[in-house]
PASE-657910 format. One line per field, with one value per residue (C-alpha): residue in one letter; x, y negated, z. Coordinates in Angstrom, 2 decimals. Each point is the difference from the previous one (the first is absolute). Example, Ala and Ser with C-alpha at 12.3 -4.5 7.8 and 13.67 -1.06 7.14 Angstrom:
REM residues 2
resn = A | S
east = 12.30 | 1.37
north = 4.50 | -3.44
up = 7.80 | -0.66
REM end
This chain:
REM residues 332
resn = M | R | E | A | V | D | D | F | A | D | H | L | A | R | V | R | N | R | S | A | H | T | V | R | A | Y | V | T | D | L | V | S | L | L | D | H | A | V | R | M | G | C | A | D | L | S | E | L | D | L | T | V | V | R | S | W | L | A | K | Q | R | T | M | G | A | A | R | T | S | L | A | R | R | A | A | A | A | R | T | F | S | A | W | A | H | R | A | G | L | L | A | A | D | V | A | A | P | L | A | S | P | K | A | H | R | E | L | P | T | V | L | R | A | D | Q | A | A | A | L | M | A | A | P | D | A | T | D | R | E | G | L | D | A | R | R | A | G | D | D | V | A | P | A | D | G | R | S | V | D | T | A | G | R | A | G | V | P | P | T | G | G | D | E | P | E | A | V | L | L | R | D | R | L | L | L | E | L | L | Y | A | T | G | V | R | I | S | E | A | C | G | L | D | V | T | D | V | D | Q | A | R | R | V | V | R | V | L | G | K | G | G | R | E | R | A | V | P | Y | G | V | P | A | Q | R | A | L | D | A | W | L | A | H | G | R | P | A | L | V | A | P | R | S | G | G | A | L | L | L | G | A | R | G | G | R | L | N | P | T | S | A | R | R | I | V | A | G | Y | A | E | A | A | G | L | P | R | V | T | P | H | G | L | R | H | S | A | A | T | H | L | L | E | G | G | A | D | L | R | A | V | Q | E | L | L | G | H | S | S | L | A | S | T | Q | I | Y | T | H | V | S | V | E | R | L | R | A | A | Y | R | Q | A | H | P | R | A
east = -21.28 | -1.63 | 3.37 | 1.01 | -3.18 | 0.70 | 3.63 | -1.03 | -2.52 | 2.69 | 2.36 | -2.60 | -0.77 | 3.47 | 2.42 | -2.10 | -1.93 | -3.27 | -3.27 | -2.24 | -2.48 | 2.62 | 1.31 | -3.52 | -0.75 | 3.27 | -0.35 | -3.58 | 1.22 | 2.86 | -2.28 | -2.25 | 2.99 | 1.39 | -3.46 | -0.22 | 3.50 | -1.02 | -3.08 | 2.30 | 2.06 | 2.82 | 0.92 | 2.67 | 0.73 | 3.11 | -2.29 | -1.58 | 0.74 | -1.10 | -2.62 | -1.76 | 0.06 | -1.38 | -2.69 | -0.99 | -0.30 | -1.99 | -2.42 | -0.36 | -0.85 | -2.65 | -1.55 | -0.47 | 2.87 | 0.52 | 3.14 | 1.17 | -0.40 | 1.87 | 2.82 | 0.30 | -0.04 | 2.69 | 2.08 | -0.52 | 1.13 | 3.13 | 0.86 | -0.40 | 1.93 | 2.96 | 0.01 | -0.31 | 2.89 | 2.23 | -1.04 | 0.93 | -3.58 | -0.11 | 2.82 | -0.82 | -2.04 | -2.81 | -2.39 | 2.57 | -1.16 | -3.62 | -1.73 | -2.68 | -3.22 | 0.03 | -2.53 | -2.59 | 0.21 | -3.15 | 0.34 | -0.84 | -3.03 | 0.97 | -1.87 | 0.15 | 1.70 | -3.36 | -1.40 | 3.02 | -0.55 | -3.66 | 1.02 | 2.49 | -2.80 | -2.53 | 0.74 | -0.66 | -3.42 | -1.00 | -2.57 | -0.62 | -3.13 | 1.98 | 2.65 | -2.49 | -1.58 | 3.32 | 1.58 | 1.12 | 3.15 | 1.71 | 3.63 | 1.77 | 3.49 | 1.57 | 2.55 | 2.96 | -1.33 | -0.48 | -3.14 | -2.07 | -3.44 | -2.43 | -2.17 | -3.06 | -0.52 | 0.63 | 2.09 | -2.51 | 0.24 | -2.96 | 0.43 | -0.74 | 2.02 | 2.85 | 0.76 | -2.04 | 1.82 | 3.32 | -0.85 | -0.80 | 3.46 | 1.48 | -1.96 | 1.12 | 3.65 | -0.42 | -1.35 | 2.56 | 2.92 | -1.11 | -0.39 | 2.96 | 2.52 | -1.43 | 0.94 | -1.64 | -2.79 | 2.05 | 2.86 | -2.27 | -1.54 | 3.46 | 1.30 | 1.02 | 0.03 | 3.80 | 0.00 | -1.15 | 2.60 | -2.19 | 2.89 | 0.76 | -3.55 | 1.20 | -1.28 | 2.28 | -1.79 | 0.85 | -1.03 | 0.08 | 2.99 | 0.84 | 1.24 | -0.15 | -0.60 | -0.69 | -3.11 | -0.83 | -3.48 | -1.52 | -1.52 | -3.61 | 1.21 | 2.09 | -3.05 | -1.99 | 2.89 | 0.26 | -3.73 | 0.07 | 2.98 | -1.30 | -3.70 | -0.76 | 2.54 | -0.04 | -3.76 | 0.41 | 3.36 | -0.06 | 2.66 | 0.13 | 0.44 | 3.76 | 1.65 | -2.59 | -0.74 | -3.47 | -2.33 | -3.33 | -3.04 | 0.92 | 3.63 | 1.68 | 2.10 | -2.27 | -0.58 | 0.53 | -3.40 | -1.60 | 1.96 | -1.34 | -3.55 | 0.72 | 1.24 | -2.91 | -2.50 | 1.21 | 0.19 | -3.62 | -1.03 | 1.70 | -1.77 | 3.24 | 0.66 | 1.04 | 3.39 | 2.52 | 3.22 | 1.87 | -2.07 | 1.30 | 3.52 | -0.67 | -1.44 | 2.97 | 2.48 | -1.97 | -0.41 | 3.71 | 0.95 | -2.59 | 1.47 | 3.46 | 1.61 | 2.87 | -0.85 | 2.96 | -1.11 | -3.50 | 1.52 | 1.91 | -3.06 | -2.17 | 2.66 | -0.01 | 3.00 | -0.35 | -0.60 | -2.33 | -2.53 | 0.04 | -0.22 | -3.63 | -0.87 | 1.47 | -2.58 | -2.75 | 1.02 | 0.13 | -3.44 | -1.43 | 1.59 | -1.50 | -3.42 | 0.20 | 1.13 | -2.86 | -2.48 | 1.30 | 1.59 | -2.40 | 1.95 | 0.84
north = 50.30 | -3.11 | -1.61 | 0.74 | -1.69 | -3.12 | -0.13 | 0.42 | -2.84 | -2.21 | 0.93 | -0.94 | -3.34 | -1.13 | 1.65 | 0.46 | -3.22 | 1.60 | -1.83 | 0.79 | 1.56 | 2.36 | 0.98 | 0.75 | 2.12 | 1.97 | 0.67 | 1.21 | 2.35 | 1.24 | 0.77 | 1.96 | 1.93 | 0.86 | 1.05 | 2.33 | 1.33 | 0.83 | 1.82 | 2.05 | 1.06 | -2.56 | -0.44 | -2.62 | -2.62 | 1.91 | 2.77 | -2.29 | 1.21 | -0.54 | 2.74 | -1.78 | -3.32 | 1.53 | 1.79 | -3.31 | -1.73 | 2.91 | -0.26 | -3.75 | 0.73 | 2.58 | -2.55 | -2.35 | -2.45 | -2.22 | 0.30 | -3.39 | 1.11 | 3.24 | -1.94 | -2.28 | 2.91 | 1.79 | -3.20 | -0.25 | 3.61 | -0.55 | -3.24 | 1.67 | 3.10 | -2.05 | -2.12 | 3.03 | 1.74 | -3.07 | -0.24 | 3.64 | 1.08 | 2.26 | 2.24 | -0.89 | -2.53 | 2.51 | -2.21 | -1.24 | 2.46 | -0.97 | -1.16 | -2.65 | 0.20 | -2.69 | -2.60 | -0.95 | -3.73 | -1.65 | -3.12 | -3.01 | -2.10 | -3.50 | -3.18 | -1.64 | -3.40 | -1.77 | 1.98 | -0.93 | -3.65 | 0.28 | 1.42 | -2.81 | -2.51 | 1.73 | -2.06 | -3.22 | 1.33 | 0.92 | -2.37 | -0.64 | 2.14 | 2.92 | -0.56 | 0.05 | 3.19 | 1.85 | -1.48 | 2.16 | 0.59 | 0.99 | -0.18 | 3.18 | 0.85 | 2.91 | 2.46 | -2.18 | -2.80 | -2.55 | -2.07 | 0.53 | -0.95 | 2.50 | -2.41 | 1.33 | 0.95 | -3.44 | -1.24 | -2.59 | -1.23 | 0.02 | -3.68 | -3.22 | -3.10 | 0.10 | 3.68 | 1.46 | -2.27 | 0.99 | 3.68 | -0.53 | -1.51 | 3.02 | 2.41 | -1.75 | 0.24 | 3.67 | 0.89 | -2.08 | 1.45 | 3.61 | -0.38 | -2.33 | 2.09 | 3.54 | 0.38 | 2.59 | -1.24 | 0.77 | -2.04 | -2.95 | -0.02 | 0.29 | -3.16 | -2.96 | -3.60 | 0.10 | 2.92 | -2.34 | -1.94 | -2.61 | -1.70 | 3.17 | 1.43 | 3.25 | 2.01 | 2.17 | 3.32 | 2.72 | 3.23 | 3.71 | 1.30 | -3.52 | -0.90 | -3.70 | -1.44 | -3.39 | -0.25 | -3.03 | -1.45 | -2.44 | -3.45 | 1.01 | 1.79 | -3.06 | -2.24 | 2.35 | 0.06 | -3.81 | -0.36 | 2.66 | -1.47 | -3.56 | 0.48 | 3.63 | 1.36 | -3.09 | 0.49 | 3.61 | -0.03 | 1.04 | 0.61 | 3.68 | -0.69 | -0.06 | -0.34 | 2.08 | -1.33 | 1.50 | -0.51 | 1.52 | -2.11 | -0.09 | -0.85 | 3.41 | 1.57 | 1.30 | 3.74 | 2.19 | 1.62 | -3.43 | -0.95 | 3.07 | -1.07 | -3.48 | 1.26 | 2.44 | -2.70 | -2.47 | 2.71 | 0.92 | -3.65 | -0.48 | 3.04 | 1.98 | 3.72 | 1.01 | -1.59 | 0.64 | -1.86 | 2.99 | -0.33 | -3.56 | 1.36 | 2.51 | -2.78 | -2.29 | 2.72 | 1.02 | -3.57 | -0.65 | 2.99 | -0.83 | -3.49 | 1.39 | 0.18 | 2.45 | 3.16 | -0.45 | -3.56 | 1.21 | 2.70 | -2.67 | -2.24 | 2.81 | 1.29 | 3.55 | 2.06 | 2.24 | -0.98 | 3.00 | -1.86 | -2.93 | 2.09 | 0.84 | -3.51 | 0.73 | 2.81 | -2.42 | -2.36 | 2.85 | 1.23 | -3.48 | -0.22 | 3.35 | -1.10 | -3.19 | 2.04 | 2.47 | -2.84 | -2.17 | 2.21 | 1.43 | 3.25 | 0.39
up = 87.86 | 1.40 | 0.60 | -3.61 | -1.25 | 2.08 | -1.14 | -3.63 | 0.29 | 1.51 | -2.86 | -2.61 | 1.62 | 1.07 | -2.42 | -3.14 | 0.64 | -1.11 | 0.50 | 2.98 | -2.42 | -1.46 | 3.43 | 1.17 | -3.09 | 0.17 | 3.73 | -0.52 | -2.74 | 2.17 | 2.95 | -2.34 | -1.38 | 3.45 | 1.22 | -2.99 | 0.78 | 3.57 | -1.28 | -2.24 | 3.00 | 0.05 | 3.65 | -0.68 | -2.63 | -1.08 | -1.33 | -2.58 | -3.53 | -3.62 | 0.20 | 2.85 | -1.83 | -3.18 | 1.99 | 1.61 | -3.38 | -1.41 | 2.90 | -0.60 | -3.62 | 0.83 | 2.37 | -2.95 | 0.43 | -3.05 | -2.09 | 1.20 | 3.63 | -0.69 | -1.66 | 3.02 | 2.46 | -1.97 | 0.09 | 3.76 | 0.43 | -2.09 | 1.83 | 3.39 | -1.02 | -1.24 | 3.17 | 2.31 | -1.77 | 0.41 | 3.65 | 0.62 | 0.67 | -3.06 | -1.23 | -3.60 | -1.93 | -0.43 | -1.99 | -2.54 | -2.72 | 0.55 | -3.17 | 0.19 | -1.95 | -2.64 | 1.06 | -2.59 | -0.60 | -1.25 | -2.09 | 2.15 | -0.76 | -1.14 | -0.82 | -3.39 | -0.05 | -0.31 | 2.92 | 2.12 | -0.91 | 1.04 | 3.37 | 0.57 | -0.64 | 2.27 | 3.17 | -1.95 | -0.99 | 3.56 | 1.54 | 3.70 | -0.01 | -1.40 | 2.63 | 2.86 | -1.35 | 0.20 | 3.12 | 2.90 | 2.00 | 3.22 | 1.01 | 1.01 | 1.19 | -1.94 | 1.33 | -0.88 | 2.17 | -2.76 | 0.18 | -3.11 | -1.19 | -1.44 | -1.92 | -1.74 | -3.60 | -1.46 | 2.91 | 1.18 | 3.59 | 2.36 | 0.84 | -1.85 | -0.78 | -2.48 | 0.58 | -2.89 | -2.46 | 1.59 | -0.38 | -3.68 | -0.44 | 1.81 | -2.18 | -3.18 | 1.11 | 0.93 | -3.43 | -1.85 | 1.98 | -0.45 | -3.76 | -0.59 | 1.94 | 0.00 | 3.68 | 2.20 | 2.26 | 3.12 | -1.44 | -0.78 | 3.47 | 1.55 | -1.68 | 2.14 | -1.17 | 0.07 | -2.46 | -2.78 | -1.99 | -1.66 | -1.78 | -1.96 | 0.19 | 1.57 | 2.97 | 2.14 | 0.55 | 2.53 | -1.69 | 0.73 | 1.88 | 1.15 | -3.50 | -0.71 | -3.45 | -1.56 | -2.20 | -2.17 | -0.38 | -2.47 | -0.08 | 0.84 | 3.13 | 0.91 | -0.28 | 2.21 | 2.48 | 0.07 | 0.67 | 2.72 | 1.84 | -0.25 | 0.77 | 0.84 | 2.45 | 2.27 | 0.48 | 1.13 | 1.78 | 3.65 | 2.69 | -0.94 | -3.72 | 0.30 | -3.38 | -1.89 | -3.47 | -0.37 | 2.95 | 0.92 | 0.78 | 3.70 | -0.43 | 0.21 | -2.74 | -2.76 | 0.28 | -3.13 | 0.58 | -0.06 | -3.10 | -1.80 | 0.86 | -1.28 | -3.37 | -0.37 | 0.94 | -2.60 | -2.67 | 0.65 | -0.01 | -3.38 | -1.47 | -0.38 | 0.55 | 3.50 | 0.63 | 2.78 | 0.80 | -1.40 | -3.16 | -0.34 | 0.43 | -2.80 | -2.15 | 0.55 | -0.96 | -3.09 | -1.22 | 0.50 | -2.13 | -2.63 | -0.14 | -0.76 | 3.46 | 0.43 | 1.93 | 2.35 | 0.78 | 0.83 | 2.22 | 1.91 | 0.32 | 1.34 | 2.38 | -1.37 | 1.12 | -3.05 | -3.62 | -0.27 | 2.16 | -2.41 | -3.17 | 0.66 | -1.20 | -3.42 | -0.26 | 0.97 | -2.80 | -2.53 | 1.05 | -0.42 | -3.43 | -0.98 | 1.23 | -2.08 | -3.01 | 0.34 | 0.27 | -2.82 | -2.67 | -2.61 | -0.21 | 3.66
REM end
């Protein structure tokens, strides 16, 4: 069974081009399923059947697994079953009839346009004393070998000179890019300088599943980019920076965890509700639709493989409309 798990992981990574996160999650689910099968008396992978899979999912549910987790585990089981059948490890695709629990999708929290504008202006309102109060940082080397920087909550370096001003320019660009493009935080931190087409104001983004897309950005983001490339990045660049667009305070590629702290820190400083990079992505999509953008265009910008993922933002807009109606109409 161990060999089957390893081969399945290789199939997901090399053939299906799934992200490392997805491979890790599916393999974890598969190991859990096979362990359950052994406990039910399956001596060999060929003895796996639909009853065992359903029993495994039922056990997960009694242990308190969320509907979203159950849906993912069912998907992992179906994907493995189909692969194992094609590979001759199973006589039939035993999990094909398996139904997934419908995951409950909560409406995402989004900022109002004025709140988003306040967040974009937060780096300009940050003084040196505020910077020093939030500074921290250490460089680490993640599993993929890239050098990154895990700057502290507001991304302020522990050294003096021009670096605090450079970090402010980096923070401004980070916020502007996240809101202007709606890219995921991992996509933003993965950008290289060469991924930016300044003439057309477009960034080339490598998204989930290795899918590449071009995302436009506006004039404010271009101004932030110009300032960063001219005065910010040169002050932080180091031999290990490579081609990374966004750098940490010590010169490594900015870490997504650090970027989340940066966004949260500026939101708190601006007196806004708790904001995450994904919240900015939600806000960008909602504001685009409220401004009249086509749903298919927003799907392309966000890099959603399915239109169903994008349609949730239409519900957000309707809910906001209903809230305004209830508040303003005398007979609501």
